[in-house]
N, C-alpha and C positions, 0 to 999 in steps of 0.2 A: 549419747545413748539414743537419740529419734535415728541417727545413721544406724545406729547397731541394731534397735528395731526392725530397721526395714530390711537390712542386710537378713535377718534370722529369717525372714519369710522363705527365702528360699533354703533354709535346712527342712521346712517339714518335710518333705519328700523322703528326707533320710532323717527319721527321727527314731526309727528300730535301731540304726547305728549310736544317736546319741543316747538313747536309753541301756545298751548293751555299754555304749561307755561309759556311763554311772555307775553301774554295777560294778564294775573293773575297777571302776577307781576307786568304790567305796571298800574292798578288799583291799587294792594296795594300801590306802590310808590307815586302815585297819593294822596290817600287817607291818608296815613303813613305824606304826608307832609301838607295835610289839617288839619289833628286833630292837630296838634299843632299850625298852623293859626289859627285855629278855639276858640284858648284860648285868641286872641284878643280882639275880641269883647265880652267877659265874663267879662275879665278883666274891659275892657270900663264900661259896665254895672253895675259890683260889684262896681266898686270906683264913678259912677256916674259921667263919665267924659263924657259924651256925648254931645256935644253941638245941642242946640236946631235947628232943620231944617225941615221946611215946605213944603219946595219946590224940589221934587223928581229930582237929579242931573242928569247930561246930560255925556251919555259915549262919550270920545272925543280919543279914539283911548287906543291899551295895553299899551305905554310911560305915560299915566295918570291913569292906573291901581289902583295905591295906591292912590291917593287922592281922587279915585271913589270910592272905598271898604269904606275905612274910611268915607263920605259923606254919602254914602247910609246906612251904621249902624245907623250913626244919625240922617235920615231920618224915618227908623223903629223903632226905639226906640224912635221918636218925634212920630210918629204916633200911635205907641202902648197906648202911654201913652194920647194922646186925646182921644183915644177912653174911656178912664176911665178904662183899664184893668194894671193890673197888672202880667201879663203873660211871660213878655219878658224872666225873668230870667229861668221861666219851658222851654220856647223854645230853648234860649240857650245851657241846657241843654241836651235836647230832640237833639239838635244839635248833638253836641259834641259826644252823645254814639251813633248817629247814624254812623258817618263818621269811629269813632272808632273800629264799628260793621262792617261795609265795609270791614275798612282796614284788618281785620283780618279774614275775610270767603277770600277774594280775597288771603290770606297770606297761609291759609287751600287749598284752590284749588289751588294754585301753585305748594306746597307739593305733593298733590296729585296727580298731572301729573307727576311733576320730579319723584313720586317715582317708575311707569310704566317707563321711560326713564331708572334710574339707574338701577333697578335690570335687565331689560331684557338687556341690554350691559355688566353687570356681568354674566349674563348665556350665553351670545352667546360667550363673552370670553373662558367662562369654557369651552364650546363647541369646538369650535375652538383648545384651547389649547389641549384638551384630543386628537380629531382627528388627529393636527399634531404632537403629542407626539407617536400615533399610526401609523402616515403613516410614521416617520423617521424611516433609516434603523437600525439595531439591532445594527451594530457597534456605532452609536452615543452615546448609551450608554454603549459601555463597560469604556468610563474613567468619566461618569458620575455618579451620588451617588443618587439612585431612591430617596432617603428623600427632594433631593434637588428640585428635578420634583415634588414631592407631595407638596413641600413648596410654589413652582411659581404658581401651579392649585389653592390650600387653600389661602394660606395666600397674597402670590403676588398681586393675582387678588382681592383679598378685599380690602388689600391696596391701589387700583388703584381707587377703589368703594368710598375710604373714603376721596380720595387727587381727582383726576382730577376731580370725576362723580361731588363731593360736588362745585366745581367749576360750574357746568352748575347753579346750582340752586343762584350761586352768580353773574354770568357775565353777568346778567339783573338786577336783583334784586336791590343789593345794587348801583351799578352804577346807575340805576335809580333813586333811594333813594336821592341819591347823587345831581345829578342835579335837582331835584327840589324844593331840601332843597336850593341848593345854589341860583336857582334863584328866589327864594324866597327872601333871605338874599338881596340880590341883589335890588329887589324891595323895603325891608326894606330901606337898606342903602348902595348904594356903596361903599363908603367910606370905613366904620368898614368890609365891604367882602375883598375887597381890600388889606387892613391890615392884615384879616388870611388868606391869599395866600403866604403873605413873609415866614410863618413858613411853610407849608404844604410841599416844597421840602427840608427843615433843617429834618424834621419828618420822610419821606421817605428814607432819607439817614442813618440816625440811623437803621431804621428798615431795610435794605437791608442790611447793614453789618451785622445782627443775620443769615439771611436766606444762607449765603452763602456756610455753611460746611455741612449742613443739608442732601443735595444728600449725597456725601460722608459717612456721617457718618451711614445713613438710608441702602445705601448699605450693610455695615458690620452688621447689625441688621439681614436684610434679609440674608446672605450670612452665618450667623452662625446657623441661625434659620434652614434652610436646613441642613446642618452639623448634629445636634442634632436631628434632624427628621431621617437623613438616620442611623445614632448609633441606634433610635429605632427602626426601621425597621431590621437594621441588628441583634439585639438582638432578635426580634419575628420569625427571620426568623431562626434562629439557636440556640434556647432556650437550645435544649437539650446538646447539644458540649456545650455549656456556661456550663450548672449545671453539667455535666459529666467531665468536666475538673477543676473543681471548679473555673474557671474564673470568678465570679460574679464581683469582687473585681477590674480585670483587666475592663470589660465593663464602672463598675459604676464610678471607677475613669474617663474613657476617656469622657464620658455622662457629669460627673460634671465639666470639665475643660472645656466643651464645651457650659456648662450654663454658668459659670464662665465668660467666655469671654462676652456671650450675656448679662449676666446681667450687666457688665462693659458699653459696648456697648449701651446699651438701656437706660442706666442711663444718658450718656453723651447724647445720641440723645434727649431725653425728657427731661433734664434740658437747653437745648438749644431751645425745644420746647417751656418748658416752660415760657421762659421770655419774650418771643413775647407776650403775654397778657400783663404782667406787663408795658412792655416797653410799645407798642401802648396806654395805656389807660395814662400813665404816659404826654407822648408828646402832649396826648390829652386834660387832665386836664390842662397843662402848655398852651394849647391854648386857653384854653375857662377862666382861670384867667388873661392874657395877654386880652383879649377881654372883661373882666370886671372892667380893669383899663382903657384902652381905652375908651370904650363905654360908661363908667362912667362919664369920661371927656364931654362927649359927651351931656347925658343928664343935668346932673348936671351944668357945667361950660359954654357950647357952647349954652345952651338951643338947639341943632340943630334935636334932636332926642327925640320923645314922649319916657316916662318909660314905658307904656301899650307895645308900638312897642319892646323896649329894652330888655324886660323882655320876649316878642313872639320871638325876635331874639337870646336870650340864650336859648332857650327849641330848634330853629331850630339849629345851631349851636354844641348843645349838640346830637342833633339828628343824626347829621353828626358821631361821634363817632363809634357807633353803625356799621352799613353799612363800615364805614373806617377801625377799628378793625378788622371785618370778611374777608376786602379785604387783610390785612395785614395776618391776619392767613392763607386766601387762597395762599400767594406766599411761604407762608413755608412750605405749603400740597403739593405744585407744586416740590418742593425742595425732598421732602421727598420721592411722588409718581413719580419723573425720575426714580430713584433706582429701583421702584419695577417695574414700566413699561420697565425699560432697561432690565431686568431678562426676564420678561412675551413675551416682542417682540422676545429676543436671540434665544428664540423657533422659534414662528410663522413665524421669519423672514428668517429662516435656509430652505436652497432649498433640499430637497433629493437627492444623487445623484441615488439614483434608479427610481427618479419618470418616470414613463413612456412618451414615444414619443405621441406627438401630432396626430401621424396617426399611433397608435399602435395598432394593429392585437388583433382582440378576434378569438381566437383559441378553439374550443368547443368537438375535439375528437383527439384520437391519434391511429395513421394507421399504422406506418412504424418501425422509431425505435430512439432511443435517442444515439444521437451521442457527444463524447466530444474530441473535438479536439488540441489537443498540447496548451492546458491548463496552465498557471503559474498565481499561486496567489500567495499575501502576506499581511498579516493581517498592518504588520508594514513597517519594514524596510529589514525582511529577508522570502525568499521567501520558502512555505510549499508543495509548488506544482509547480514542473518543468516539461513542458512541457507533461503532463499526458494527455494521449488519448486514448478511448475506444471507441466502438460500442455495444450497447444493444439494440435488435431486441425484436422486441412486443413478450410477451408472455414469455418471459425469464425473468431469476434470474440470477443477478449480484451479487456476494459476494467481497467484500471489507475486509482485512484483515491484518493485523499488530500491531506494537506494541505503544503505547498511542504515539502522538504526529507525528504521520506517513501520516497523511493528509485523512486519511477515513472521520471524520466527514467534514471536508472542502468538500470535494464534496456536500457532503447532502446539504451543508449551498450553495453552489453554482447552484446545481440544482434548489434549491427552489428558486432561486434568492432574500437569504439574504443578499448576499453580491454581488459584480458583478466581475469579471474577470478582472486580468489586462492584461493577453496575450490568445490568440486562440478565442476558442466559444464553445459554447452549443448551438446544435440543434433537434429541436422535427421534424419530419419529414422535414427535410432541411431548417424549420424555425428558425431564431436565439432567443434565447428566451428573448432576449434584445429587441427584437422588437415587440414579443407579451406586452398585457397587462400584470400586475402579477396577476390582479383578475381571468382573464382565463388561466393562467401558473399555478397557486397554484390550480385552479379549476380540473385540470389535477393529481394532486401528492394529494395522501395519505401521512401524518406524522405520525409515533409512534415514540417518542423518550426515551433513557434512563432514563430522569427524567419524569415521567407520571404527564404530567401537568393536574389537574380536579381542576374547582373553586366552590367555597362555594355555592351549589346549588342544588339542584335533579339531580339524576343519569340521568331523562328524560332529564332535561335542559342541562346538560352536552352533552348528546349524540346530541340532535338537534342541535348544533355547526357542525356536520357532513353532518344534511341534515334540513332544518330550516321546510320544508313541511310533515317529515315522520310522520307515524300514530305509535299507541303504538305498534301493530302487527309491525311493519318494525322495531320497535328500539328489540324489544323480538326478532327477527330471529338476528338479529343483535350479540345481546348480547350471542346469542346459540353458533353461529359460532365461536364468541370470548371467549367460555366454561367460560362464565361470569354469564349464568341464572341461573345456580345452586346455586350461594349465591345471586342472585338480589333478587329474588323470596322469600328467606326465609326472606328479610329484614321487617321490622312492614309496612313499605307503599309501597313495591315494588322498581316498577323504578319512583314513588313519594318520595323515601327515600333522605331527604339532605344528603350528604356526608362529609360534615363540613371543615374547611378552608383548600387548597390543599386539600382534600379528605382525611383527615387524620383520619377518621372516618371506616376505611377501610386499608386492609393491604397491602404490597406493590406488591404481586402478583395481587391480587382482581382490585387494581389503575390503576395495568398496562394491565388486562383485557380488562376492560372500556375503556381504551385510545384505542385497538385493535377494539373492537367494533365499538367508534366511527369515526375509519376510515374506517370500515367495510362498518358503516350506510352510507357514502361519495359515497362509490363504486367508487373510481376513477381509471382511467386506468393503472395509474404509482403508486406504493407504494414505498415508502423510510422508511425503519426500522434502526434506529438509535440506535445501540446494544441497542436493545428491551428487551434482556433478561440477558444484563450481572448483575444486582443488587440483583436478584432472586434467592432465596434459589431451591433445588432438585426438590423439590412437585411442586412450583409454577411454576418455570423453564419449566418444563413437559408439565406442561398444557396449557403455554403459547406459547409454542411451539407448542404443537397441534394446538392452536388457529391461531399463524401465518402462519401455513401449509394449513389450511381450507382457511384462508386472501388468500394466493397467488397462490391460484389454478385456471389458465387460466389468470393470471397477471402479469404484466411486475415490476419488486421489485427489488429494490437495496438494498441489505441488508449489514449492517456495524455489523462487530461480532468480539464479546470478547472473546465469546465460542465459538468454532469452533465445534464443537458437533451440530450447529444448522446451519450448512451450509453445509455439508457433501453431498447434494441431490443437492445443486446449480448447474445452466449451465454452470457456468463461474466463477472463483475464481481468483481474482489480489489479489498477496503479495505486500504488499508498504511497502518502508523504505524510511524515510525522504522524502517526497513528492513524490517519484519516482517508477515504476511497475519495481520488482526483479524479480518475479515468476507469473505466470497465468499460468490459465490450470484448469482440472475437478481435484477433488479431489483425487482420486486415481494416476493421471499425477503428482500430486504435490508431493503427496508422494514419489512417483518415483524416484524424482530427488534428493532425499537426503537431500534438501535445505532449506529453511530456513523455509520454512510450515512445514516439516517434524517436523524442531526443535519446531516450535512452539506445533503443534499435540504432539510432546512427552513430551513436558512444560504440557501440559493439561492433562496427561495421557488418551489417548484416545485410546480406543481398535480397533487397523488398523487391517485393513483384513492381511490376511496370502498370501505372493506372493506364 
């Protein structure tokens, strides 16, 4: 119920639909009960069992309702016959049809209103889950499967709608139907109704036994679904490698193993769930059969119950079965929905360690310097940066070089605050970046990564991520700076050309130049280039390098370089090993040291200036 309460908060914006649904359900339950009771006068007329009564009965209060109703029926039929008409039967038929019509009309209205509530809640949960997915830090997903997150947004949220939100339909309608029906049964025969209530706790006990393991079994099903969706996502992402290494059988086996587990878990869950309906119905029919025996005694032997009323009573008793069955199914759905809600709320209730402070500063400009002071950082247990310090003045270019794993990209992750430092501080113009809002910090920074991350959309819309209000002219100018306009203008629809999933319709060099153009369009005061040319061929590298140099003019830049030819003109070069600075200075100075940097240059066969 704790999960149910948390999900219910999403229903608050749609409370007007809930109120209208309750009103409609009240009338549905009322006319649903009357539809059964209306059969009694019909039976009396059919069997000619109405006693002649010429005096209109007197109302003596609710305690005498049963006698008054029966006498008024006799009086009504007597009056019609005295008038010489035989329209009583026609009137009764019209009455019954009208009541059933009203019952179904209000039933439809109840469903009509609840539809807006259910779908609205579904929409809002998905939206909040998606926004929370983006708000959580990158570190959160280092151990999570993408497919599992996708499964929570798609399948688990849908399961919540089918389980928890379907209860909203039952929470008023079915209990009201039962209450109205039982009240009518008490009016007909209190003795017989009390006899029925002896069997209800017994039925409830058997039903509860079935539902206990559903949450656990449902959790296994949903978890396994996340696993095979992850395999699909990995397969599509790495299809070239899978085909290139003839690994189709390996991934096919992995996927089939997961779907076989899903098959077993699903069978176990559905078999347990499917047992609910037959069990409820069997227990209900057992109660009906017992009623037939006990009520039959009252009609035939004791003569304490009218035969027509007994038939109506049996109809009312059977009328309870449908809502009772629906409520029992709802209890199973709660068990199943609990597992889905737990997985969804796990994300929604996760607090981001990178959350903005309540009094976060909005910084709109970069005036002086970026200072990294005694920073230490670890992703898990081992520090990848140790007491790292550097000062970068405005308009200067800082280059970071070193072997893979030396901590270069970690600097980029910390400056952009994708991760928070463990020790030390990073300041911009003397203000700690942890005191700034993430939005304003990242507005100051442009990012070009080794992997050109583009989206399945047009070139224009990919560019507008840099500046959403940019004009076509602004976009074209940025493309020219990045040496990208030369190929974009040749495309069928120019900047409106769709570049496919991850930009796969373009070459690696073209994608990278678009990434640079996007950063140029953003026009930030600080640029972070994380190995932006390492995956390119020589021709593409030359074009991209020219684009980078155009972009970095009069701009503060942090360049993480694998190819040292790209950073020879940097104002300051830092050579890193195992998270620490081992050498620093300009290109010529570092060559003169004949140390680590010189070794890296020689390995890459760069033509060094003669001494």
